[in-house]
N, C-alpha and C positions, 0 to 999 in steps of 0.2 A: 156612391161606391164606384170607384174609378176603374176597377177591374171587372170584366164581365163575369158575373157569378157563375155562369155555366162553365167557364173555363176551369173553375176550381174542381169540377167533377173529375178532371183529368190529372189532378195534382194531389190525390188523397192517399197515395201509397206511402206506407211507413209513418202514418200519423198516430199510431197507437201510443207511442211514448209521449209523456208529458201531459196527458189528459186525465190521468187518474183522479186528480183532485176535483175534476168537474163532475164525474159520475159517482163519486163516493157518496154514500148516504142518501141516494135518491129514493129509497124505498118508502120513506115517510115524508109527507109534505107538512107535517105539523111540528117539526123540530127546527124550523128555520130560525136563525138568529140566536140559538141557544148553544153556546160553546161547549157546555157540559155534555150535551147530547150529540152534537155534530162533530166535536173534536176540532172545531175551527176557532182559533184564538188570534187570528190575523188582525192586527190593529187597523188595517186598511178597511175592514168591514165594520168593526165595532166603533171606530172613531168618526164615522161618516156624519152622524147627526150634528155633532159639535163643530166639525170642520166645515160643514156646508151651511151652517146656520145663517151666516151673514153674507152669503154670495148673492149677487144680483140676479142670478139665474138658478134653475134647478137642474140636477143631473139625472139623465135617464140612460139606459143601456140598450144600444141597438143590437139586435140578435145576430147581425152579420159578423159581429166581433167573434162569435163562436161558430162560424160557418164550417170550419174544419171538423170539429168533433160532431157537429150536426150531420154533415154529409157522410161522415164515416160511421154514423149510427152509434156513436159513443155517447151521444146526448140526444134525448128525445124532446121534441117541441113542447110537449106537455110539462116537462120539467124545467123549462127555461125560467119561468117566474121564480121558482124556488132557488135556482142557482144564482140568479141576479141578486136576490135578497140575502141568501145565506153566505155566499162566497165573496160578494162585493159590497154588501150593504147598500144596494140600490133598489129602491122601491117603485120605480117607474120603468116600464119596458116598451120596446119598439120591436114588433115582429117583422119577419120577412115571409111573404106568402109562399115562397118556394118550399118552406119546411112544413107546410100543411096545405099544399096546393089543391088537394081534392076534398078539403074539409070545409070550404067556405059556406056550404049549405047544410052541413052536417050538424044539426042542432045538439045532438047528444055529445059530440066531440067538443063543440064550442062551450057547452054547459060544463063539461069536465075541466076545460082550460080555465074558464071563469071561476069555478069552484077553487081550483088550486091557487089562483090569484087571491081570492078572498081569504082563503085559509092562511095565507102568508102575508097579508097586508100589502099586496102588490097592485099597483094601478096600471091598467092597460092604456097606453097613450096613442099608439100609431101602428098601422100595418103598411109596410113597404110592398108595393105591388109591382111585380115584373111578369113578363111573359103573357100579357093579355092583349097584345096588339098595339098598333101605333096610333096614339091619339093625335099625332101631327101628320098623319097620312093625307096627302092631297086628294086621294081618291075618296069620294064621298062614302061609298059602300064600305070600304075598308075601315075608314075612320069611325063610322057609325057602329060597325061591328065591335070595334075596340072599346068604344064608349059603353056599349051595353054589356060587354064582357067584364067591365069593372063594377057593374051594379052589385054583384054578389059580394064584393069586398066592402062596399059601402054598408051593405046590410050586416055583414059579419062584424065590421067595426062597431056598428051601432049596438049589436047584441053584446059584444065584449066590453062595452063602455068606453071605447076609444073616442078620441076627439077628431081623429084625422086619418086619411089614407095618403100615402105618398105614391105618386104615379110618375111616368115618364112622358115626355112630349116629343118623342122622336118621329121622324118621317123621312121618306126619300123624295128629294126634289130640291129646288132652289131655296135659298134662305127665305125669300119672300113668300114662296108657295107654302113651305112648311110652317112658317110663322102664321100665316093666315089660317091654315088648317088647324094648327095647335090652338089658336084662339077659339075657333069653333068647337073643337073636340073638348077642350077643357071647360068651355062655357056650358056645353051640354051636360057634361059629367058634374059640373058644379051645381047645376040646377037640381039634378037628382040628389046630390049630396046635401043640398040645403034643406030639402024636404025631410031628411033624416037627422039634420043637425050635425052633419059631418063635414069637416074641411077637406078640400082636395088640394094637395100641395105638390109642387114639382121640384125635383132635385136637379142641380147641374150635374148631368150624368152622361157626358160624352156628346160629341157632335156639336150641333148648333146650341144645344142646351148649356154647354160649358162656356159659352160666350155670355158673360153677364149682361151686356147691353141688349143682346138679342132676347134673352129670357125676360128681362125687365120690361121690354116692349110688349112681349106676349101678355104679361100681367096687366099692363096698362090697357091692352086690347080687350082682355076678358072682363076686367073691372067688376069683379064680384067679391063681396066681403068674405066669403068662405073659400076663395081660391087664392093660393099664395105660393110661397117658395120654401124650400128647405136648403139653404146655403150649406154646401159641403166644403170644408176647408181644403180638401185635396183633389177635388174633381174638376179641374179646369183644363184638362187636356182636350183640345179641339180636334186634333188629328193624330192618329197612331200610324205606325208603319203598315199594319195589316187591318184595315177596316176601322170600325169605331173603337174597338178595345184591344185589338191584337198588336203585340210587339211594342217597341219603344215609342214613347211620345215624341212627335216631331214638331208639334205646334201647341204651345200652351198659352192660355189666357192668364193675365196677371191675377193671381188668386186674391190679393188684397183689394184690388179694384173691383173684381167680380163680386166678392162678398159684400162690399160696400154698396154695389148697385142692386143686389138682391135683398139686402136687409130691410128696406122699406116694406117688403111684401112677405117677410119671413114669419111663419107660424111654427117654426122649429129650426134648430141648427144642428149640423152634424160635425162633431169634433173628430175629424179623421186623423189617425196617426199610423205611421209605419215603423220608424226607427227613433231611438232615443240616444242622447249623448250621456256621458258619465254623470252629468248633473241632473239628469231626468228631463231634459228639454227635448221637444220634438225636433228632429233634425231637419225635416222638410218644410216646416211651417213655424213662423215666429208667433207663438201663442200670446205673448204680451201685446203685440201689434194687432193680432186678429181679434182677441177678446175685447180690446179697446174699441174696435170698429163695431163689434156687436153691442157693447154697452152704449156707445154714442148714438146708436140707432134707437135707443130706448127699449131694447129687447129685455124681457124679464121672464121668458118662458123656459122650455126645456132645451138643454144642450145634450144631445145624445152621444155617448161614447161609441166610436166605431174604429176599433183597432183592426188594421188590415195588413199588418206586417207579414211578409211571406216567410221570414226566417224565425221571428220571435215566437215564443210561447204565448198563446192568446190570453192565458190566465195572467201572466205577468204584464202583457201589453195593456190589458184592461186596467189593471191596478195602477200602472204607470200613467196612463192617460187620466184616470180619475185623480191621482195625486197632483198631476200637472194642472188640471182644471181648478182644483181646490186652491193650489198654491198661487197661481196667477190670478184667479178670480178674487181671492182674498185681498190682493193688492189693489184691485180696481173697485171693490165694493165699499 
């Protein structure tokens, strides 16, 4: 996620328009996928099984795609599984911990979330974890605190039936010092995750982590089967005008080279989109080229839709990204 999620809290004014289709019909979780009851006859949802049947990958929906209505309280985290299935025909979901930050240890809440998934035939795949400290902090105490802060999300992921948590490998210091610290921090968290049968994966998410070679070297250093990467097609900005995320990107790593470097360790892929042309192609990323890199790496897992357009309607953005993945994926499968 190339833009600091916290910055979106300052950009929520005037978002009421355009989200009616997201919140409509959320009273019942048992009517998912039934056009007669939901009023949804959009072919983008009903055509998914046939369209995706022969893809070399499976499609999941990253919750960050709907961050605007979630932050604006127009969509509740508990209703995300229903929305994914009903409105987009997607049966696998990826959560963002920011939308239930205080619920990691709340078994009653997690049980309700799991029930809604089961009621609607939705599979929990991943929890994206932010705001729990720097796993790449050179300071030993700070790094250990961050490692332990992530334990509750490993436990929550286990309870929900997820396979994976996505973490960050940030830290303040030189490339070498942060790299060494990240290897240690991820290794420690990976050990805890292994006991629960949970993967720990790192996204290229700003700073050193958006350097594909740097992050690949971290993976080599950790060298654990349950620790890997989440290559994000659009998160290769190494330096912004204002800190790690603020302002215009002034230094960017080659996204195709970076994805190729991270794919050997990938346990998931993030299909980032912002804008589309008249033909439905992603403006900023060549999906034909990118998906070929993914396929050539032998990847057959989940590719998560993550629409992050600042101007476009997220409902349409998700549908366009899904259609693009299906169209390009079909030519490569």
